[in-house]
VEXLOVEX-174362 format. One record per residue (C-alpha): residue in one letter; x, y, z. Coordinates in steps of 0.02 Angstrom, whole numbers, plus 50000, padded with zeros to 5 digits. Layout:
N
AXYZ ...
end
This chain:
254
M508674983649996 E506934987550060 N505514984149951 P504675002049876 Q502904995649902 N503114990150069 I503725009350103 R502165016150035 L501075002550134 Q501815006050311 N501815025950285 A500005024350214 G499365016350371 F500225028450493 K499625041950394 S497935035350410 L497875032650588 K498855048850614 L500325040750694 N501765050450715 Y503105036850644 T503845037450459 Y504615021750362 Q506085022750300 I507565014750212 F509155011850291 E510725002250218 P512074999950364 N513804996750304 N514044986650496 L512474977850557 R513054977350733 E513244994850745 F511464996550673 V510804985550808 R511674993950951 H511165012050876 A509235004150843 K509184998551036 K509645016651102 S508625026050973 K506865029050952 F506685015050828 G505005008050841 G505574994150737 F506184989650551 N506084976050441 V507424966350375 T507854961950200 M509114950050104 P510554947650153 F510294952050325 K508634939550387 E509794925850445 K511314938050507 I510174948750608 M509714934250718 R511264935350822 Y511264951750874 L509534951950934 D508644950051113 K507204937551071 I506574927550921 D504674922950902 A504604902950901 I504204900450711 A505324913450665 K506704902350752 K506244886550677 I506114896650498 G507894903650525 A507674919650456 V506924937150525 N506054950250419 T505254960650563 V506134968150717 V505134976350858 N506054987550986 K505194985151164 N505914996751278 G507694992751225 K507484974151181 L507524969350993 I506384954250958 G506124946050790 Y504724939650682 N504434932350523 T502854937650429 D503094931850259 G502294915550304 I501014925350403 G500684935950245 A500284920750145 V499284909850252 N498144924750289 A497904928650105 L497494911750082 K496284911250233 K495224923050142 T494764910750002 G494124898550129 K494664884550256 I496604878350239 S496654864950378 G496784849250318 K496944853050128 K498094846650005 V499374860049958 L500764859749827 L502044871449861 L503364875249710 G505004881149757 Y506224880049909 G506964895949945 G506594907950098 A504954910950050 S504294895350032 K505174888850198 A504154903050291 I502494897650209 A502734878450231 F503134880550423 Y501534892650427 L500734880650337 K500884865450442 K500534876050591 E498734875950510 K498674859050487 S498654858650297 K499534844250208 V501164852050112 F501974845249967 I503524853949908 S504054851549735 G505434861449623 R506534858249465 N507864852849596 F507064838549683 S508544837749798 K508334853049874 A506384851449885 K506754835349989 K507854844050110 L506454859150147 A505214846350153 Q506314836650283 K506474854450388 T504504858250374 N503954840650420 A503114841150240 I503174827650090 A504444830149956 I503664826449769 K504604825049609 E504004837949464 K503544822849362 D502474815449503 I501274830249529 Y500154826249398 T499714810349473 E499004821149628 K497544830949655 F497824846349759 D496664858149833 I497914873949830 L499404876749733 I500704890549791 N501934895449667 A503444901749755 T504744902249634 S505104916149501 V504414907049359 G503114920049265 M503924935949337 K504694948849211 P505404947349074 K504924928649047 T502964932749080 I502654917348957 E503254904049063 M502184894749205 P502744883049334 V501434867149283 K500604862149140 A498944870049088 G498224852449123 F498564850749295 L497454866149342 R495734859849381 K493884869349426 G493854874049596 M495684873249645 V496484888749737 V497974894549639 F498964907449732 D500654915049644 I501804927049748 V502604934249583 Y501744951449574 D502654957749425 P501614956349308 L500134959849440 E499324943649353 T500354931749277 K500164917449156 L499784905749282 L498434915749360 K497634919149193 T497724900949124 A496954896449319 K495534908249302 K494984901849143 K494924884149201 G493724889349341 C495034890949498 K495024903149623 T496484912349611 I497584924549724 L498764939449678 G500404939749733 T500044957249797 E499074950849925 M500494940550016 L501434959050015 L499844965750078 E499564955150227 Q501354954050274 A501324972350298 F499744971050392 A500494959150510 G502154970950521 F501164986350561 K500204979050706 L501684972650784 F502574990550746 T501144999550818 G500174988350928 R498744993450802 M497584985150695 A498274990150509 P497105001750415 E496894989250258 K495834999850142 S496935015750166 M498535004150142 R497744994349995 K497465008949903 A499185015449922 L499814998749851 E498314999849708 S498915017449666 A500715012349643 L500404997249538 L498965001549437 
end
């Protein structure tokens, strides 16, 4: 099912630019039939959520090179009846990080090995970051590292390294388990960039602790916004009205 925040974001963008578009939820019973209908209709495009991110690929006319490497599509654009697939999850994370400074050559610890981690890892490598992947299940972390040309590192060993950026792409710290952190407080050091893609709660315990330690912190809502901005441009060919879309998200969450 589509994230309700994305619905607010896209519709706020359309309204701001006075575009005759609307963003709605569709829950197809038959994916093949939905795609066939989308090709023939006035659909400008659509987002894809689990469990269809991989399944949708077999029905598309073209897939962006990085989305193909990731093996998942979350954004589809209809260009004259031809459906083209993209993945904006990684773009969203990387664009949020870039606002804190240079990420090329930076040593990044990515926690997690799910779909979001995979997309983020590919885009970080594209930006020439040095990516390390870790998690509670080291075999899964190692498997993702091999796919993304990153380095797998065991949880106990992350404390012996010095990282420039930490990205939590796990569910640790999400409601209702808000007192949990994916790393020990001693791992965090002044000047480190700490990014938690969890946004419920808005500021996780990891981010609160990192802030006290003098780290630069990035809320999970920044990834949500940046992937929506990227999707908006793909759908409309126009730059996203970021202020209007940000305001819509803040009104919904605060």
